[in-house]
N, C-alpha and C positions, 0 to 999 in steps of 0.2 A: 682492267682498263678503267681509267677514271673518266668521269663525264666532264665536259667543259664547265658545267655549272659548279661542280666541286672546286675546280681550279680557280674559277673566278671568286668563289666564296673564300677560298684560302688566301687569295691575294687581297681581298677586301678586308679580311680580319687582320692582316699585317699592318702595322702603323706606317703611314706614309712618311717619307723622309721630310723633315722640317726644312723649309726654305724661308729663311727670315726675309721679311720685307724691309728690314732696317739694317744699318751697318752692324757688324759684330762688335761686341764689347771691346775686344782687343784692338780692333782698328780705331774705334772711338778714342780709347785711352791713348794710343800712339799719336793720334792727330791732335788731341786737345790737351795733353798733359802739360805742356809749357804754360798755356793760358791758365789752366786750373791751378798749377803750382804757384803762379803769381798771386792768384786770389788767396791761396792758403798762406802764402808768406805775408800777405797784408793782414791776416788774422793772428799771426804769431810773431814773436820777436826773434825766434831762432830758426834758421833754415832746416835744421834736423827735425824740429817740431812740426814745421810746415809739411815736410815730406811724410811724417807719420800721420798728420791730420789728413792729407790728401789720400794716403793709402786707406785709412779707415773709411773716409767718405766714398771712395771708389768701391770698397768691399760692400758697403751698404747699397750702393747703386747696382752692383753686380747681382746681389740677392734679389733686387726688385726689377731687374732688367726686363723680364717678360711681362711685368705688370705695368710698365710705363707705356702709356698709349701714344703719346705724341713725342716721337723721337727727335723732333726738331727742337724740343725744349729741354734736351738733355743737359746742356750747360746750366740752365736754371735749376734743374733737379740736383745736380752735383753741387752747385754753389749752396743750395739750401741744406744739403747734407753736410757740407763743410761748416756752415754756420751753426747748425744744430749740434754737431759733434763738438765744436769748439765751445759752445755754450755749456754743454754737459761737462766738459773738462774744467771750465771755470767754476762751475758749481761744485764739482767734486773737490777741486783744489782748495776751495774755501774751507772745507771740512778737514781735509787731509794734510795740507801743507800751510805753514805759517812762515812768512819771511821775517827775519830778524837781522839786526845789525851785529849781534854777537852770538857766538856759539854757546849752546847750553852746557857743553862739557868744558871743564877747565883746560887750560893750555897744558900740554904734556910737560913742558919745562917747569911750569909753576908747581905742578903736582909731584914732580919727580924728586924734589929735595931729598936730603939725607933721611932715611927711615929712622935712624937712631935719634936725630934731632926732633923729628915729629913725635916720636914716642916720649922723649924727654919733656916736650911741651905738654903733651897729654897728661903725663904723670904729675907735672908741676901744677897744671890746672886743677886736676882732681884733688891734690893735696890742699890747694887754696880753697876750693869749694868745700872741702870737709871742715875747714876752719870756720866757715860761716855758721851763724845760728841755725838751728833745725828748720825753722819756718822760712828763712831767706833761702837756705839751701834747697828746700823743696820747690820754692817758686822759681829759682834759677834753673833747676833741672827740668821742671815742667815747661818753662818758657823756651829754653834754648837747646835742651837735649831731646825733649819729647816734642818740641815744635808746636806747643799749644798756644793759642792766642791768649791775650790777657783775660778776656771774658771766660774762656774755657778753663784757664788756670784758677780763676776766682771760683768758678762753679765746683771744680774738683776739691778745692780746699775749703769751700764754704765761707769765703770772705768776699768783700766788695772788690770791684775792679780797681778802685782808688788805692786800696790796701796793697794789691798786687803791684801796681805801678810804683808806689813809694818804696815798698820793700825791695823790689827788684832794682830800683835805682840805687838804694843804699848798698845792696849787695854788690852791684857792679862797681861802685866807688871803692868798696873794700878790696875787690879783686884787682882794681887798677893800682891800688896802693900796696898790694902784697909784695914784699921784697923778693920773694922767690920767683914770681912771675916777671919782675923787673929785670932779673938776670937773664932770663930766657929771651926777652925781646931783643 
């Protein structure tokens, strides 16, 4: 037989059921979602982004739900979470994404040309480059095939930048006048 003292001790050791003195998170979200979504939409240009933003802010609010002391200020807390989340997205976007007017990849139709014609052009170009004097050929290859700057080309060859500029200019003139390349154009 157990003593009443033991029974009350066992009852005292068991955690008391939690009765929140504030509305549940779910009921808060159900009641305030339209208002909070309008706020999120004012921070983004896209309705889908606004929904994602609100979801992230509500997830942060849910994690902090028990730590929020004044539940009358929940809208302000969520709005601050929306703003902080959006600011973080803007900062991250500056590093990760860059808006441009043109795509970095070539158009598929432009790159698709006849492979035989592309190879014929490459072959003709190399034959024309091989006709250049050794020094001019080296400068053209370093500048346009190795993609070195004029300064880097000058350093590699041990000449001045002006020498590289003038020699490359003369070499390009010879390539423009090459009859074999004129037929390919």
